PyMOL Python script that loads the backbone (N, CA, C, O; Angstrom):
from pymol import cmd

cmd.read_pdbstr("""\
ATOM      1  N   UNK A   1      86.975  11.886  72.089  1.00  0.00           N
ATOM      2  CA  UNK A   1      87.338  11.669  73.468  1.00  0.00           C
ATOM      3  C   UNK A   1      88.856  11.489  73.484  1.00  0.00           C
ATOM      4  O   UNK A   1      89.406  10.692  72.724  1.00  0.00           O
ATOM      5  N   UNK A   2      89.522  12.243  74.360  1.00  0.00           N
ATOM      6  CA  UNK A   2      90.977  12.193  74.430  1.00  0.00           C
ATOM      7  C   UNK A   2      91.428  11.980  75.868  1.00  0.00           C
ATOM      8  O   UNK A   2      90.700  12.307  76.806  1.00  0.00           O
ATOM      9  N   UNK A   3      92.633  11.431  76.044  1.00  0.00           N
ATOM     10  CA  UNK A   3      93.068  11.023  77.370  1.00  0.00           C
ATOM     11  C   UNK A   3      93.434  12.165  78.318  1.00  0.00           C
ATOM     12  O   UNK A   3      93.399  11.979  79.534  1.00  0.00           O
ATOM     13  N   UNK A   4      93.784  13.341  77.792  1.00  0.00           N
ATOM     14  CA  UNK A   4      94.169  14.443  78.679  1.00  0.00           C
ATOM     15  C   UNK A   4      93.987  15.790  77.976  1.00  0.00           C
ATOM     16  O   UNK A   4      93.741  15.855  76.771  1.00  0.00           O
ATOM     17  N   UNK A   5      94.112  16.846  78.752  1.00  0.00           N
ATOM     18  CA  UNK A   5      93.882  18.190  78.228  1.00  0.00           C
ATOM     19  C   UNK A   5      94.895  18.567  77.153  1.00  0.00           C
ATOM     20  O   UNK A   5      94.533  19.202  76.162  1.00  0.00           O
ATOM     21  N   UNK A   6      96.159  18.187  77.332  1.00  0.00           N
ATOM     22  CA  UNK A   6      97.187  18.530  76.345  1.00  0.00           C
ATOM     23  C   UNK A   6      96.834  17.960  74.973  1.00  0.00           C
ATOM     24  O   UNK A   6      96.933  18.655  73.963  1.00  0.00           O
ATOM     25  N   UNK A   7      96.423  16.695  74.942  1.00  0.00           N
ATOM     26  CA  UNK A   7      96.035  16.071  73.679  1.00  0.00           C
ATOM     27  C   UNK A   7      94.813  16.778  73.087  1.00  0.00           C
ATOM     28  O   UNK A   7      94.748  17.004  71.878  1.00  0.00           O
ATOM     29  N   UNK A   8      93.854  17.121  73.932  1.00  0.00           N
ATOM     30  CA  UNK A   8      92.643  17.802  73.459  1.00  0.00           C
ATOM     31  C   UNK A   8      92.987  19.163  72.855  1.00  0.00           C
ATOM     32  O   UNK A   8      92.434  19.540  71.822  1.00  0.00           O
ATOM     33  N   UNK A   9      93.890  19.895  73.488  1.00  0.00           N
ATOM     34  CA  UNK A   9      94.276  21.201  72.960  1.00  0.00           C
ATOM     35  C   UNK A   9      95.007  21.067  71.628  1.00  0.00           C
ATOM     36  O   UNK A   9      94.798  21.881  70.727  1.00  0.00           O
ATOM     37  N   UNK A  10      95.858  20.055  71.489  1.00  0.00           N
ATOM     38  CA  UNK A  10      96.558  19.823  70.221  1.00  0.00           C
ATOM     39  C   UNK A  10      95.570  19.489  69.112  1.00  0.00           C
ATOM     40  O   UNK A  10      95.651  20.035  68.012  1.00  0.00           O
ATOM     41  N   UNK A  11      94.641  18.592  69.407  1.00  0.00           N
ATOM     42  CA  UNK A  11      93.633  18.194  68.419  1.00  0.00           C
ATOM     43  C   UNK A  11      92.801  19.410  68.014  1.00  0.00           C
ATOM     44  O   UNK A  11      92.571  19.637  66.826  1.00  0.00           O
ATOM     45  N   UNK A  12      92.355  20.181  68.983  1.00  0.00           N
ATOM     46  CA  UNK A  12      91.543  21.362  68.689  1.00  0.00           C
ATOM     47  C   UNK A  12      92.315  22.327  67.786  1.00  0.00           C
ATOM     48  O   UNK A  12      91.735  22.929  66.882  1.00  0.00           O
ATOM     49  N   UNK A  13      93.610  22.475  68.027  1.00  0.00           N
ATOM     50  CA  UNK A  13      94.423  23.371  67.221  1.00  0.00           C
ATOM     51  C   UNK A  13      94.636  22.883  65.797  1.00  0.00           C
ATOM     52  O   UNK A  13      94.814  23.697  64.890  1.00  0.00           O
ATOM     53  N   UNK A  14      94.622  21.589  65.584  1.00  0.00           N
ATOM     54  CA  UNK A  14      94.870  21.017  64.257  1.00  0.00           C
ATOM     55  C   UNK A  14      93.613  20.803  63.422  1.00  0.00           C
ATOM     56  O   UNK A  14      93.711  20.562  62.219  1.00  0.00           O
ATOM     57  N   UNK A  15      92.447  20.884  64.029  1.00  0.00           N
ATOM     58  CA  UNK A  15      91.208  20.602  63.288  1.00  0.00           C
ATOM     59  C   UNK A  15      91.022  21.512  62.082  1.00  0.00           C
ATOM     60  O   UNK A  15      90.574  21.053  61.031  1.00  0.00           O
ATOM     61  N   UNK A  16      91.356  22.793  62.213  1.00  0.00           N
ATOM     62  CA  UNK A  16      91.182  23.718  61.095  1.00  0.00           C
ATOM     63  C   UNK A  16      92.090  23.345  59.937  1.00  0.00           C
ATOM     64  O   UNK A  16      91.668  23.364  58.781  1.00  0.00           O
ATOM     65  N   UNK A  17      93.337  23.004  60.245  1.00  0.00           N
ATOM     66  CA  UNK A  17      94.292  22.662  59.192  1.00  0.00           C
ATOM     67  C   UNK A  17      93.945  21.352  58.498  1.00  0.00           C
ATOM     68  O   UNK A  17      94.020  21.260  57.273  1.00  0.00           O
ATOM     69  N   UNK A  18      93.570  20.350  59.264  1.00  0.00           N
ATOM     70  CA  UNK A  18      93.360  19.014  58.690  1.00  0.00           C
ATOM     71  C   UNK A  18      91.960  18.800  58.120  1.00  0.00           C
ATOM     72  O   UNK A  18      91.781  18.044  57.165  1.00  0.00           O
ATOM     73  N   UNK A  19      90.964  19.475  58.713  1.00  0.00           N
ATOM     74  CA  UNK A  19      89.588  19.213  58.296  1.00  0.00           C
ATOM     75  C   UNK A  19      88.826  20.466  57.860  1.00  0.00           C
ATOM     76  O   UNK A  19      87.665  20.370  57.463  1.00  0.00           O
ATOM     77  N   UNK A  20      89.450  21.618  57.928  1.00  0.00           N
ATOM     78  CA  UNK A  20      88.791  22.848  57.520  1.00  0.00           C
ATOM     79  C   UNK A  20      87.698  23.306  58.461  1.00  0.00           C
ATOM     80  O   UNK A  20      86.791  24.036  58.058  1.00  0.00           O
ATOM     81  N   UNK A  21      87.776  22.883  59.712  1.00  0.00           N
ATOM     82  CA  UNK A  21      86.783  23.298  60.709  1.00  0.00           C
ATOM     83  C   UNK A  21      86.983  24.785  60.990  1.00  0.00           C
ATOM     84  O   UNK A  21      88.061  25.199  61.417  1.00  0.00           O
ATOM     85  N   UNK A  22      85.947  25.586  60.752  1.00  0.00           N
ATOM     86  CA  UNK A  22      86.061  27.036  60.884  1.00  0.00           C
ATOM     87  C   UNK A  22      85.836  27.519  62.320  1.00  0.00           C
ATOM     88  O   UNK A  22      86.507  28.440  62.784  1.00  0.00           O
ATOM     89  N   UNK A  23      84.894  26.895  63.010  1.00  0.00           N
ATOM     90  CA  UNK A  23      84.579  27.332  64.375  1.00  0.00           C
ATOM     91  C   UNK A  23      85.557  26.729  65.374  1.00  0.00           C
ATOM     92  O   UNK A  23      86.019  25.600  65.207  1.00  0.00           O
ATOM     93  N   UNK A  24      85.866  27.494  66.412  1.00  0.00           N
ATOM     94  CA  UNK A  24      86.735  27.016  67.480  1.00  0.00           C
ATOM     95  C   UNK A  24      86.032  25.874  68.219  1.00  0.00           C
ATOM     96  O   UNK A  24      84.930  26.064  68.733  1.00  0.00           O
ATOM     97  N   UNK A  25      86.656  24.685  68.281  1.00  0.00           N
ATOM     98  CA  UNK A  25      86.034  23.573  69.002  1.00  0.00           C
ATOM     99  C   UNK A  25      85.980  23.863  70.506  1.00  0.00           C
ATOM    100  O   UNK A  25      86.819  24.585  71.044  1.00  0.00           O
ATOM    101  N   UNK A  26      85.001  23.299  71.152  1.00  0.00           N
ATOM    102  CA  UNK A  26      84.846  23.455  72.599  1.00  0.00           C
ATOM    103  C   UNK A  26      85.539  22.283  73.288  1.00  0.00           C
ATOM    104  O   UNK A  26      85.362  21.133  72.889  1.00  0.00           O
ATOM    105  N   UNK A  27      86.331  22.575  74.328  1.00  0.00           N
ATOM    106  CA  UNK A  27      86.974  21.539  75.132  1.00  0.00           C
ATOM    107  C   UNK A  27      86.158  21.339  76.398  1.00  0.00           C
ATOM    108  O   UNK A  27      85.822  22.300  77.090  1.00  0.00           O
ATOM    109  N   UNK A  28      85.840  20.079  76.699  1.00  0.00           N
ATOM    110  CA  UNK A  28      85.009  19.763  77.855  1.00  0.00           C
ATOM    111  C   UNK A  28      85.670  18.649  78.644  1.00  0.00           C
ATOM    112  O   UNK A  28      86.003  17.602  78.090  1.00  0.00           O
ATOM    113  N   UNK A  29      85.863  18.872  79.943  1.00  0.00           N
ATOM    114  CA  UNK A  29      86.423  17.851  80.830  1.00  0.00           C
ATOM    115  C   UNK A  29      85.330  16.855  81.172  1.00  0.00           C
ATOM    116  O   UNK A  29      84.229  17.244  81.562  1.00  0.00           O
ATOM    117  N   UNK A  30      85.628  15.580  81.028  1.00  0.00           N
ATOM    118  CA  UNK A  30      84.662  14.519  81.301  1.00  0.00           C
ATOM    119  C   UNK A  30      85.233  13.643  82.415  1.00  0.00           C
ATOM    120  O   UNK A  30      85.878  12.630  82.145  1.00  0.00           O
ATOM    121  N   UNK A  31      84.995  14.036  83.664  1.00  0.00           N
ATOM    122  CA  UNK A  31      85.518  13.280  84.800  1.00  0.00           C
ATOM    123  C   UNK A  31      84.839  11.917  84.879  1.00  0.00           C
ATOM    124  O   UNK A  31      83.639  11.792  84.633  1.00  0.00           O
ATOM    125  N   UNK A  32      85.604  10.925  85.217  1.00  0.00           N
ATOM    126  CA  UNK A  32      85.036   9.599  85.418  1.00  0.00           C
ATOM    127  C   UNK A  32      84.161   9.616  86.663  1.00  0.00           C
ATOM    128  O   UNK A  32      84.420  10.387  87.587  1.00  0.00           O
ATOM    129  N   UNK A  33      83.165   8.805  86.700  1.00  0.00           N
ATOM    130  CA  UNK A  33      82.233   8.779  87.831  1.00  0.00           C
ATOM    131  C   UNK A  33      82.987   8.596  89.145  1.00  0.00           C
ATOM    132  O   UNK A  33      83.751   7.645  89.309  1.00  0.00           O
ATOM    133  N   UNK A  34      82.766   9.510  90.065  1.00  0.00           N
ATOM    134  CA  UNK A  34      83.384   9.420  91.379  1.00  0.00           C
ATOM    135  C   UNK A  34      84.805   9.954  91.444  1.00  0.00           C
ATOM    136  O   UNK A  34      85.431   9.894  92.502  1.00  0.00           O
ATOM    137  N   UNK A  35      85.326  10.471  90.348  1.00  0.00           N
ATOM    138  CA  UNK A  35      86.699  10.974  90.323  1.00  0.00           C
ATOM    139  C   UNK A  35      86.692  12.490  90.385  1.00  0.00           C
ATOM    140  O   UNK A  35      85.992  13.147  89.615  1.00  0.00           O
ATOM    141  N   UNK A  36      87.472  13.044  91.302  1.00  0.00           N
ATOM    142  CA  UNK A  36      87.596  14.493  91.416  1.00  0.00           C
ATOM    143  C   UNK A  36      88.930  14.993  90.879  1.00  0.00           C
ATOM    144  O   UNK A  36      89.071  16.186  90.613  1.00  0.00           O
ATOM    145  N   UNK A  37      89.897  14.123  90.716  1.00  0.00           N
ATOM    146  CA  UNK A  37      91.238  14.489  90.291  1.00  0.00           C
ATOM    147  C   UNK A  37      91.258  14.716  88.780  1.00  0.00           C
ATOM    148  O   UNK A  37      90.817  13.855  88.019  1.00  0.00           O
ATOM    149  N   UNK A  38      91.767  15.870  88.345  1.00  0.00           N
ATOM    150  CA  UNK A  38      91.833  16.189  86.921  1.00  0.00           C
ATOM    151  C   UNK A  38      92.689  15.185  86.156  1.00  0.00           C
ATOM    152  O   UNK A  38      92.507  15.015  84.950  1.00  0.00           O
ATOM    153  N   UNK A  39      93.608  14.525  86.830  1.00  0.00           N
ATOM    154  CA  UNK A  39      94.448  13.530  86.165  1.00  0.00           C
ATOM    155  C   UNK A  39      93.626  12.322  85.712  1.00  0.00           C
ATOM    156  O   UNK A  39      94.043  11.595  84.811  1.00  0.00           O
ATOM    157  N   UNK A  40      92.480  12.107  86.322  1.00  0.00           N
ATOM    158  CA  UNK A  40      91.633  10.970  85.989  1.00  0.00           C
ATOM    159  C   UNK A  40      90.514  11.347  85.027  1.00  0.00           C
ATOM    160  O   UNK A  40      89.551  10.599  84.856  1.00  0.00           O
ATOM    161  N   UNK A  41      90.647  12.506  84.403  1.00  0.00           N
ATOM    162  CA  UNK A  41      89.599  12.973  83.502  1.00  0.00           C
ATOM    163  C   UNK A  41      89.987  12.734  82.057  1.00  0.00           C
ATOM    164  O   UNK A  41      91.162  12.779  81.694  1.00  0.00           O
ATOM    165  N   UNK A  42      88.981  12.480  81.242  1.00  0.00           N
ATOM    166  CA  UNK A  42      89.170  12.455  79.799  1.00  0.00           C
ATOM    167  C   UNK A  42      88.626  13.781  79.284  1.00  0.00           C
ATOM    168  O   UNK A  42      87.872  14.465  79.977  1.00  0.00           O
ATOM    169  N   UNK A  43      89.010  14.132  78.078  1.00  0.00           N
ATOM    170  CA  UNK A  43      88.596  15.414  77.512  1.00  0.00           C
ATOM    171  C   UNK A  43      87.882  15.199  76.191  1.00  0.00           C
ATOM    172  O   UNK A  43      88.298  14.387  75.365  1.00  0.00           O
ATOM    173  N   UNK A  44      86.809  15.935  76.010  1.00  0.00           N
ATOM    174  CA  UNK A  44      86.057  15.935  74.752  1.00  0.00           C
ATOM    175  C   UNK A  44      86.446  17.172  73.955  1.00  0.00           C
ATOM    176  O   UNK A  44      86.604  18.258  74.512  1.00  0.00           O
ATOM    177  N   UNK A  45      86.598  16.999  72.664  1.00  0.00           N
ATOM    178  CA  UNK A  45      86.745  18.128  71.750  1.00  0.00           C
ATOM    179  C   UNK A  45      85.452  18.139  70.950  1.00  0.00           C
ATOM    180  O   UNK A  45      85.243  17.297  70.077  1.00  0.00           O
ATOM    181  N   UNK A  46      84.595  19.091  71.252  1.00  0.00           N
ATOM    182  CA  UNK A  46      83.260  19.144  70.657  1.00  0.00           C
ATOM    183  C   UNK A  46      83.319  19.921  69.345  1.00  0.00           C
ATOM    184  O   UNK A  46      83.693  21.093  69.314  1.00  0.00           O
ATOM    185  N   UNK A  47      82.941  19.243  68.263  1.00  0.00           N
ATOM    186  CA  UNK A  47      82.928  19.837  66.929  1.00  0.00           C
ATOM    187  C   UNK A  47      81.509  19.739  66.384  1.00  0.00           C
ATOM    188  O   UNK A  47      80.944  18.650  66.289  1.00  0.00           O
ATOM    189  N   UNK A  48      80.944  20.877  66.029  1.00  0.00           N
ATOM    190  CA  UNK A  48      79.608  20.897  65.443  1.00  0.00           C
ATOM    191  C   UNK A  48      79.736  20.660  63.940  1.00  0.00           C
ATOM    192  O   UNK A  48      80.545  21.304  63.273  1.00  0.00           O
ATOM    193  N   UNK A  49      78.937  19.735  63.411  1.00  0.00           N
ATOM    194  CA  UNK A  49      78.940  19.420  61.991  1.00  0.00           C
ATOM    195  C   UNK A  49      77.516  19.131  61.526  1.00  0.00           C
ATOM    196  O   UNK A  49      77.202  18.010  61.127  1.00  0.00           O
ATOM    197  N   UNK A  50      76.648  20.157  61.580  1.00  0.00           N
ATOM    198  CA  UNK A  50      75.246  19.926  61.239  1.00  0.00           C
ATOM    199  C   UNK A  50      75.037  19.498  59.782  1.00  0.00           C
ATOM    200  O   UNK A  50      74.052  18.827  59.473  1.00  0.00           O
ATOM    201  N   UNK A  51      75.945  19.875  58.894  1.00  0.00           N
ATOM    202  CA  UNK A  51      75.804  19.511  57.484  1.00  0.00           C
ATOM    203  C   UNK A  51      76.333  18.104  57.201  1.00  0.00           C
ATOM    204  O   UNK A  51      76.119  17.567  56.114  1.00  0.00           O
ATOM    205  N   UNK A  52      77.020  17.508  58.171  1.00  0.00           N
ATOM    206  CA  UNK A  52      77.540  16.157  58.004  1.00  0.00           C
ATOM    207  C   UNK A  52      78.648  16.053  56.973  1.00  0.00           C
ATOM    208  O   UNK A  52      78.767  15.029  56.301  1.00  0.00           O
ATOM    209  N   UNK A  53      79.465  17.096  56.832  1.00  0.00           N
ATOM    210  CA  UNK A  53      80.524  17.081  55.814  1.00  0.00           C
ATOM    211  C   UNK A  53      81.816  16.444  56.305  1.00  0.00           C
ATOM    212  O   UNK A  53      82.683  16.116  55.495  1.00  0.00           O
ATOM    213  N   UNK A  54      81.964  16.260  57.617  1.00  0.00           N
ATOM    214  CA  UNK A  54      83.178  15.652  58.157  1.00  0.00           C
ATOM    215  C   UNK A  54      83.066  14.129  58.129  1.00  0.00           C
ATOM    216  O   UNK A  54      82.033  13.569  58.497  1.00  0.00           O
ATOM    217  N   UNK A  55      84.128  13.469  57.693  1.00  0.00           N
ATOM    218  CA  UNK A  55      84.156  12.014  57.591  1.00  0.00           C
ATOM    219  C   UNK A  55      84.415  11.406  58.976  1.00  0.00           C
ATOM    220  O   UNK A  55      85.494  11.598  59.538  1.00  0.00           O
ATOM    221  N   UNK A  56      83.444  10.680  59.529  1.00  0.00           N
ATOM    222  CA  UNK A  56      83.624  10.090  60.864  1.00  0.00           C
ATOM    223  C   UNK A  56      84.840   9.168  60.964  1.00  0.00           C
ATOM    224  O   UNK A  56      85.527   9.169  61.985  1.00  0.00           O
ATOM    225  N   UNK A  57      85.112   8.393  59.933  1.00  0.00           N
ATOM    226  CA  UNK A  57      86.266   7.484  59.962  1.00  0.00           C
ATOM    227  C   UNK A  57      87.573   8.273  60.022  1.00  0.00           C
ATOM    228  O   UNK A  57      88.497   7.894  60.740  1.00  0.00           O
ATOM    229  N   UNK A  58      87.649   9.368  59.269  1.00  0.00           N
ATOM    230  CA  UNK A  58      88.854  10.207  59.286  1.00  0.00           C
ATOM    231  C   UNK A  58      89.018  10.887  60.641  1.00  0.00           C
ATOM    232  O   UNK A  58      90.135  10.992  61.148  1.00  0.00           O
ATOM    233  N   UNK A  59      87.924  11.344  61.229  1.00  0.00           N
ATOM    234  CA  UNK A  59      87.996  11.955  62.562  1.00  0.00           C
ATOM    235  C   UNK A  59      88.436  10.939  63.606  1.00  0.00           C
ATOM    236  O   UNK A  59      89.230  11.259  64.491  1.00  0.00           O
ATOM    237  N   UNK A  60      87.927   9.720  63.508  1.00  0.00           N
ATOM    238  CA  UNK A  60      88.301   8.669  64.451  1.00  0.00           C
ATOM    239  C   UNK A  60      89.788   8.335  64.314  1.00  0.00           C
ATOM    240  O   UNK A  60      90.477   8.167  65.320  1.00  0.00           O
ATOM    241  N   UNK A  61      90.281   8.239  63.090  1.00  0.00           N
ATOM    242  CA  UNK A  61      91.704   7.963  62.861  1.00  0.00           C
ATOM    243  C   UNK A  61      92.564   9.103  63.388  1.00  0.00           C
ATOM    244  O   UNK A  61      93.627   8.868  63.962  1.00  0.00           O
ATOM    245  N   UNK A  62      92.106  10.333  63.195  1.00  0.00           N
ATOM    246  CA  UNK A  62      92.819  11.503  63.701  1.00  0.00           C
ATOM    247  C   UNK A  62      92.894  11.460  65.228  1.00  0.00           C
ATOM    248  O   UNK A  62      93.960  11.681  65.803  1.00  0.00           O
ATOM    249  N   UNK A  63      91.779  11.180  65.880  1.00  0.00           N
ATOM    250  CA  UNK A  63      91.764  11.087  67.350  1.00  0.00           C
ATOM    251  C   UNK A  63      92.666   9.955  67.833  1.00  0.00           C
ATOM    252  O   UNK A  63      93.323  10.081  68.866  1.00  0.00           O
ATOM    253  N   UNK A  64      92.697   8.851  67.090  1.00  0.00           N
ATOM    254  CA  UNK A  64      93.532   7.703  67.469  1.00  0.00           C
ATOM    255  C   UNK A  64      95.015   8.057  67.469  1.00  0.00           C
ATOM    256  O   UNK A  64      95.793   7.454  68.209  1.00  0.00           O
ATOM    257  N   UNK A  65      95.415   9.024  66.652  1.00  0.00           N
ATOM    258  CA  UNK A  65      96.811   9.480  66.649  1.00  0.00           C
ATOM    259  C   UNK A  65      97.202  10.054  68.012  1.00  0.00           C
ATOM    260  O   UNK A  65      98.383  10.104  68.357  1.00  0.00           O
ATOM    261  N   UNK A  66      96.202  10.485  68.783  1.00  0.00           N
ATOM    262  CA  UNK A  66      96.415  11.068  70.113  1.00  0.00           C
ATOM    263  C   UNK A  66      95.874  10.167  71.216  1.00  0.00           C
ATOM    264  O   UNK A  66      95.587  10.630  72.320  1.00  0.00           O
ATOM    265  N   UNK A  67      95.738   8.883  70.914  1.00  0.00           N
ATOM    266  CA  UNK A  67      95.212   7.888  71.850  1.00  0.00           C
ATOM    267  C   UNK A  67      93.771   8.160  72.254  1.00  0.00           C
ATOM    268  O   UNK A  67      93.363   7.887  73.383  1.00  0.00           O
ATOM    269  N   UNK A  68      93.015   8.701  71.317  1.00  0.00           N
ATOM    270  CA  UNK A  68      91.611   9.000  71.563  1.00  0.00           C
ATOM    271  C   UNK A  68      90.720   8.267  70.593  1.00  0.00           C
ATOM    272  O   UNK A  68      91.172   7.380  69.869  1.00  0.00           O
ATOM    273  N   UNK A  69      89.457   8.633  70.577  1.00  0.00           N
ATOM    274  CA  UNK A  69      88.481   8.021  69.676  1.00  0.00           C
ATOM    275  C   UNK A  69      87.334   8.969  69.450  1.00  0.00           C
ATOM    276  O   UNK A  69      87.120   9.906  70.219  1.00  0.00           O
ATOM    277  N   UNK A  70      86.593   8.715  68.379  1.00  0.00           N
ATOM    278  CA  UNK A  70      85.411   9.503  68.043  1.00  0.00           C
ATOM    279  C   UNK A  70      84.236   8.997  68.857  1.00  0.00           C
ATOM    280  O   UNK A  70      83.997   7.792  68.940  1.00  0.00           O
ATOM    281  N   UNK A  71      83.524   9.902  69.441  1.00  0.00           N
ATOM    282  CA  UNK A  71      82.314   9.552  70.181  1.00  0.00           C
ATOM    283  C   UNK A  71      81.178  10.391  69.634  1.00  0.00           C
ATOM    284  O   UNK A  71      81.193  11.617  69.747  1.00  0.00           O
ATOM    285  N   UNK A  72      80.201   9.740  69.049  1.00  0.00           N
ATOM    286  CA  UNK A  72      79.072  10.455  68.463  1.00  0.00           C
ATOM    287  C   UNK A  72      78.029  10.731  69.542  1.00  0.00           C
ATOM    288  O   UNK A  72      77.872   9.959  70.488  1.00  0.00           O
ATOM    289  N   UNK A  73      77.314  11.861  69.380  1.00  0.00           N
ATOM    290  CA  UNK A  73      76.261  12.193  70.368  1.00  0.00           C
ATOM    291  C   UNK A  73      75.102  11.234  70.332  1.00  0.00           C
ATOM    292  O   UNK A  73      74.152  11.386  71.099  1.00  0.00           O
TER     293      UNK A  73
END
""", "prot")
cmd.dss("prot")
cmd.show_as("cartoon", "prot")
cmd.util.cbc("prot")
cmd.orient("prot")
């Protein structure tokens, strides 16, 4: 979960370099309840990891560099 689209796009672009993520992550706008303004939206960078090879703590620390956090499904 990231605070804005710019941060989400940066994170998505760096995932391959830092974590070896091969598939393009999906960016999803997560508007706060009752908010229509894009400025009030948070952004999800969706990464599929069915094999569980990505370290959740490392992903959380990476997201924190962009004022975000890891949110598990």
